[in-house]
OpenMM code with the backbone's topology and positions (N, CA, C; nanometers):
from openmm import Vec3, app, unit

residues = "UNK UNK UNK UNK UNK UNK UNK UNK UNK UNK UNK UNK UNK UNK UNK UNK UNK UNK UNK UNK UNK UNK UNK UNK UNK UNK UNK UNK UNK UNK UNK UNK UNK UNK UNK UNK UNK UNK UNK UNK UNK UNK UNK UNK UNK UNK UNK UNK UNK UNK UNK UNK UNK UNK UNK UNK UNK UNK UNK UNK UNK UNK UNK UNK UNK UNK UNK UNK UNK UNK UNK UNK UNK UNK UNK UNK UNK UNK UNK UNK UNK".split()
positions = [
    Vec3(8.8828, 8.6833, 11.9157),
    Vec3(9.0164, 8.7189, 11.9889),
    Vec3(9.0016, 8.7210, 12.1377),
    Vec3(9.0718, 8.6551, 12.1938),
    Vec3(9.0860, 8.6337, 12.3411),
    Vec3(9.1477, 8.7810, 12.4129),
    Vec3(9.0750, 8.8193, 12.5097),
    Vec3(9.1359, 8.9375, 12.5697),
    Vec3(9.2517, 8.8998, 12.6496),
    Vec3(9.2835, 8.7910, 12.6790),
    Vec3(9.4157, 8.7503, 12.7477),
    Vec3(9.5298, 8.7529, 12.6523),
    Vec3(9.4981, 8.7637, 12.5254),
    Vec3(9.5966, 8.7618, 12.4286),
    Vec3(9.6624, 8.9029, 12.4067),
    Vec3(9.5792, 9.0220, 12.4507),
    Vec3(9.6143, 9.1644, 12.4269),
    Vec3(9.7300, 9.1858, 12.4901),
    Vec3(9.8296, 9.2655, 12.4305),
    Vec3(9.9606, 9.3002, 12.4972),
    Vec3(9.9887, 9.4461, 12.4411),
    Vec3(10.0371, 9.5267, 12.5365),
    Vec3(10.0772, 9.6609, 12.5066),
    Vec3(10.1707, 9.6777, 12.3939),
    Vec3(10.1459, 9.7752, 12.3054),
    Vec3(10.2310, 9.8006, 12.1894),
    Vec3(10.3820, 9.7966, 12.2315),
    Vec3(10.4341, 9.8796, 12.3326),
    Vec3(10.5692, 9.8785, 12.3440),
    Vec3(10.6326, 9.7491, 12.3759),
    Vec3(10.5381, 9.6593, 12.4570),
    Vec3(10.6086, 9.5278, 12.4916),
    Vec3(10.6301, 9.4444, 12.3790),
    Vec3(10.5281, 9.4471, 12.2918),
    Vec3(10.5293, 9.3458, 12.1689),
    Vec3(10.6401, 9.3991, 12.0799),
    Vec3(10.6662, 9.5226, 12.0534),
    Vec3(10.7552, 9.5859, 11.9834),
    Vec3(10.9034, 9.5336, 12.0309),
    Vec3(10.9216, 9.5434, 12.1654),
    Vec3(11.0580, 9.4994, 12.2145),
    Vec3(11.0581, 9.3487, 12.1889),
    Vec3(10.9661, 9.2609, 12.2184),
    Vec3(10.9650, 9.1341, 12.2031),
    Vec3(10.9958, 9.0710, 12.0658),
    Vec3(10.9489, 9.1625, 11.9743),
    Vec3(10.9621, 9.1247, 11.8354),
    Vec3(11.1061, 9.1932, 11.7662),
    Vec3(11.1541, 9.2934, 11.8401),
    Vec3(11.2749, 9.3327, 11.7990),
    Vec3(11.2503, 9.4554, 11.6922),
    Vec3(11.1331, 9.4995, 11.6901),
    Vec3(11.0938, 9.6010, 11.5811),
    Vec3(11.0542, 9.7462, 11.6883),
    Vec3(11.0456, 9.8540, 11.6100),
    Vec3(11.0161, 9.9802, 11.6887),
    Vec3(10.8755, 9.9909, 11.7107),
    Vec3(10.8281, 10.0701, 11.8080),
    Vec3(10.6715, 10.0986, 11.8214),
    Vec3(10.6278, 10.1626, 11.7071),
    Vec3(10.6950, 10.2348, 11.6401),
    Vec3(10.6397, 10.2957, 11.5228),
    Vec3(10.6227, 10.1997, 11.4169),
    Vec3(10.6941, 10.0877, 11.4173),
    Vec3(10.6710, 9.9857, 11.3085),
    Vec3(10.5272, 9.9168, 11.3457),
    Vec3(10.5160, 9.9122, 11.4584),
    Vec3(10.3835, 9.8267, 11.5149),
    Vec3(10.2679, 9.9157, 11.4792),
    Vec3(10.2704, 10.0414, 11.4973),
    Vec3(10.1683, 10.1382, 11.4564),
    Vec3(10.1580, 10.1568, 11.3109),
    Vec3(10.2754, 10.1454, 11.2337),
    Vec3(10.2529, 10.1242, 11.0833),
    Vec3(10.1797, 10.0209, 11.0404),
    Vec3(10.1951, 9.8901, 11.0936),
    Vec3(10.1248, 9.7665, 11.0625),
    Vec3(9.9804, 9.7934, 11.0932),
    Vec3(9.9464, 9.8567, 11.2116),
    Vec3(9.8029, 9.8973, 11.2458),
    Vec3(9.7453, 10.0019, 11.1275),
    Vec3(9.8297, 10.0963, 11.0948),
    Vec3(9.7683, 10.2004, 10.9994),
    Vec3(9.7399, 10.1529, 10.8547),
    Vec3(9.8279, 10.0392, 10.8231),
    Vec3(9.8032, 9.9932, 10.6833),
    Vec3(9.6903, 9.8672, 10.6810),
    Vec3(9.6697, 9.8320, 10.8135),
    Vec3(9.5589, 9.7239, 10.8056),
    Vec3(9.6136, 9.5789, 10.8300),
    Vec3(9.7475, 9.5768, 10.8639),
    Vec3(9.8068, 9.4398, 10.8771),
    Vec3(9.7832, 9.3803, 11.0113),
    Vec3(9.7550, 9.4759, 11.1079),
    Vec3(9.7402, 9.4561, 11.2309),
    Vec3(9.6310, 9.5285, 11.2995),
    Vec3(9.5347, 9.4529, 11.3857),
    Vec3(9.4227, 9.5190, 11.4407),
    Vec3(9.4497, 9.5753, 11.5811),
    Vec3(9.4076, 9.6881, 11.6344),
    Vec3(9.4119, 9.7358, 11.7530),
    Vec3(9.2691, 9.7251, 11.8290),
    Vec3(9.2407, 9.6304, 11.9163),
    Vec3(9.1016, 9.6115, 11.9700),
    Vec3(9.0760, 9.7301, 12.0717),
    Vec3(9.1663, 9.7864, 12.1299),
    Vec3(9.1721, 9.9046, 12.2258),
    Vec3(9.2854, 9.9810, 12.2269),
    Vec3(9.2825, 10.1046, 12.2381),
    Vec3(9.3800, 10.1899, 12.2268),
    Vec3(9.5240, 10.1343, 12.3147),
    Vec3(9.6355, 10.1253, 12.2485),
    Vec3(9.7579, 10.0858, 12.3069),
    Vec3(9.7970, 9.9335, 12.3145),
    Vec3(9.6746, 9.8575, 12.2725),
    Vec3(9.6876, 9.7094, 12.2699),
    Vec3(9.6767, 9.6417, 12.1383),
    Vec3(9.7483, 9.5342, 12.1166),
    Vec3(9.7291, 9.4552, 11.9895),
    Vec3(9.7395, 9.2908, 12.0341),
    Vec3(9.6787, 9.2200, 11.9545),
    Vec3(9.6986, 9.0816, 11.9769),
    Vec3(9.8274, 9.0194, 11.9530),
    Vec3(9.8825, 8.9531, 12.0711),
    Vec3(10.0113, 8.8984, 12.0518),
    Vec3(10.0458, 8.8070, 11.9359),
    Vec3(9.9306, 8.7156, 11.9248),
    Vec3(9.9474, 8.6212, 11.8185),
    Vec3(9.9384, 8.6803, 11.6773),
    Vec3(9.8494, 8.7928, 11.6524),
    Vec3(9.8554, 8.8492, 11.5179),
    Vec3(9.9574, 8.9292, 11.5012),
    Vec3(10.0383, 8.9991, 11.5987),
    Vec3(10.1678, 9.0576, 11.5935),
    Vec3(10.2637, 8.9595, 11.5431),
    Vec3(10.2798, 8.8447, 11.6032),
    Vec3(10.3845, 8.7573, 11.5709),
    Vec3(10.3512, 8.7032, 11.4150),
    Vec3(10.2170, 8.6859, 11.3687),
    Vec3(10.1965, 8.6464, 11.2357),
    Vec3(10.2398, 8.7514, 11.1376),
    Vec3(10.2027, 8.8718, 11.1646),
    Vec3(10.2489, 8.9822, 11.0843),
    Vec3(10.4100, 8.9897, 11.0800),
    Vec3(10.4750, 8.9581, 11.1841),
    Vec3(10.6141, 8.9697, 11.1861),
    Vec3(10.6868, 8.8747, 11.1071),
    Vec3(10.6234, 8.7440, 11.1223),
    Vec3(10.6705, 8.6240, 11.0206),
    Vec3(10.6604, 8.6653, 10.8798),
    Vec3(10.5290, 8.7213, 10.8442),
    Vec3(10.5124, 8.7577, 10.7063),
    Vec3(10.6139, 8.8576, 10.6619),
    Vec3(10.6314, 8.9616, 10.7333),
    Vec3(10.7355, 9.0709, 10.6885),
    Vec3(10.8771, 9.0175, 10.6898),
    Vec3(10.9170, 8.9202, 10.7703),
    Vec3(11.0364, 8.8549, 10.7715),
    Vec3(11.0564, 8.7629, 10.6368),
    Vec3(10.9530, 8.6959, 10.5926),
    Vec3(10.9486, 8.6207, 10.4761),
    Vec3(10.9683, 8.7246, 10.3513),
    Vec3(10.9027, 8.8363, 10.3473),
    Vec3(10.9082, 8.9337, 10.2472),
    Vec3(11.0591, 8.9907, 10.2588),
    Vec3(11.1141, 9.0060, 10.3471),
    Vec3(11.2569, 9.0538, 10.3553),
    Vec3(11.3628, 8.9592, 10.2870),
    Vec3(11.3333, 8.8286, 10.3233),
    Vec3(11.4155, 8.7190, 10.2400),
    Vec3(11.4142, 8.7293, 10.0989),
    Vec3(11.2856, 8.7280, 10.0656),
    Vec3(11.2451, 8.7358, 9.9189),
    Vec3(11.3019, 8.8543, 9.8414),
    Vec3(11.2803, 8.9806, 9.9080),
    Vec3(11.3433, 9.0882, 9.8503),
    Vec3(11.5056, 9.1033, 9.8500),
    Vec3(11.5666, 9.0349, 9.9586),
    Vec3(11.7013, 9.0201, 9.9541),
    Vec3(11.7517, 8.9286, 9.8469),
    Vec3(11.6777, 8.8261, 9.8027),
    Vec3(11.7112, 8.7552, 9.7031),
    Vec3(11.7245, 8.8303, 9.5685),
    Vec3(11.6325, 8.9122, 9.5375),
    Vec3(11.6355, 8.9695, 9.4174),
    Vec3(11.7364, 9.0935, 9.4196),
    Vec3(11.7704, 9.1512, 9.5397),
    Vec3(11.8617, 9.2544, 9.5414),
    Vec3(12.0071, 9.1877, 9.5177),
    Vec3(12.0288, 9.0652, 9.5735),
    Vec3(12.1582, 8.9987, 9.5517),
    Vec3(12.1844, 8.9269, 9.4141),
    Vec3(12.0853, 8.9405, 9.3451),
    Vec3(12.0883, 8.8579, 9.2053),
    Vec3(12.0979, 8.9474, 9.0884),
    Vec3(12.1695, 9.0649, 9.1070),
    Vec3(12.1852, 9.1560, 9.0085),
    Vec3(12.0548, 9.2229, 8.9315),
    Vec3(11.9314, 9.1962, 8.9991),
    Vec3(11.8071, 9.2551, 8.9326),
    Vec3(11.8017, 9.3815, 8.9857),
    Vec3(11.7617, 9.4770, 8.9001),
    Vec3(11.7373, 9.5990, 8.9527),
    Vec3(11.5839, 9.6552, 8.9032),
    Vec3(11.5296, 9.7531, 8.9698),
    Vec3(11.3925, 9.7880, 8.9252),
    Vec3(11.4071, 9.9086, 8.8351),
    Vec3(11.3112, 9.9280, 8.7396),
    Vec3(11.3149, 10.0509, 8.6545),
    Vec3(11.2277, 10.1495, 8.7111),
    Vec3(11.1987, 10.2519, 8.6512),
    Vec3(11.1185, 10.3648, 8.7041),
    Vec3(10.9896, 10.3295, 8.7428),
    Vec3(10.9451, 10.2271, 8.6775),
    Vec3(10.7948, 10.1738, 8.7170),
    Vec3(10.7893, 10.0794, 8.8188),
    Vec3(10.9124, 10.0328, 8.8717),
    Vec3(10.9190, 9.9366, 8.9871),
    Vec3(10.9326, 9.7865, 8.9217),
    Vec3(10.9268, 9.7724, 8.7917),
    Vec3(10.9641, 9.6407, 8.7568),
    Vec3(11.0918, 9.6006, 8.7603),
    Vec3(11.1092, 9.4641, 8.7832),
    Vec3(11.2508, 9.4020, 8.7786),
    Vec3(11.3037, 9.4161, 8.6414),
    Vec3(11.4356, 9.4373, 8.6316),
    Vec3(11.5009, 9.4414, 8.5019),
    Vec3(11.6501, 9.3684, 8.5244),
    Vec3(11.6921, 9.3080, 8.4264),
    Vec3(11.8507, 9.2707, 8.4585),
    Vec3(11.9445, 9.3730, 8.4736),
    Vec3(12.0421, 9.3566, 8.5542),
    Vec3(12.1485, 9.4431, 8.6024),
    Vec3(12.2462, 9.4883, 8.4895),
    Vec3(12.2386, 9.3908, 8.3703),
    Vec3(12.3383, 9.4154, 8.2758),
    Vec3(12.2937, 9.5211, 8.1769),
    Vec3(12.4055, 9.5917, 8.1326),
    Vec3(12.3882, 9.7219, 8.0300),
    Vec3(12.3823, 9.6345, 7.8965),
    Vec3(12.2751, 9.6674, 7.8234),
    Vec3(12.2684, 9.6179, 7.6938),
    Vec3(12.3087, 9.7288, 7.5888),
] * unit.nanometer
topology = app.Topology()
chain = topology.addChain("A")
for resn in residues:
    res = topology.addResidue(resn, chain)
    for name in ("N", "CA", "C"):
        topology.addAtom(name, app.Element.getBySymbol(name[0]), res)
């Protein structure tokens, strides 16, 4: 990772349109690496953001198609049998 690629967390959060807490959540769950306190790789942050955006589209599809989750998190038909 190039040190020129490092950007402060509040700046990348604003650039991506997410909260600072979201960036730190990505760091805490291992999706994003913080090479030194308060900095992340701009390229990695954009990659994570794109992955999360794709997941939201996928989740939106299932939510709009009358599929619901049961107590175990499995998708089931929204129809009452």
